[in-house]
C-alpha positions, 0 to 999 in steps of 0.5 A: 294013126296015133292012138295017144292023147296028150293031157295038160293038167292046169294049175291056175289060181282063180282071180276073183272074177269070172271074166278074168278067170275066163281070160286066164283059162283061154290063155292057158288053153292056147298055151297048152294047145301050142305045147301039144295038148289035146285036152286041158284039165282045170282045177275044180274051182277055177271059174267060180268067180270066188277068190282063192282062200290062199290069196285071202288075208286074215 
């Protein structure tokens, strides 16, 4: 029995729409799983549907 757990820390930028964020999140989860992750942790605001302040222009 293996008592370890592999955690993927995802660094993903939101896209500005909930639908696109969900698609991106599913892709990232699948990739993390393929790389051996048991759990994928997302950034706090990844699924809000709001654009990232880093991508907004002033």
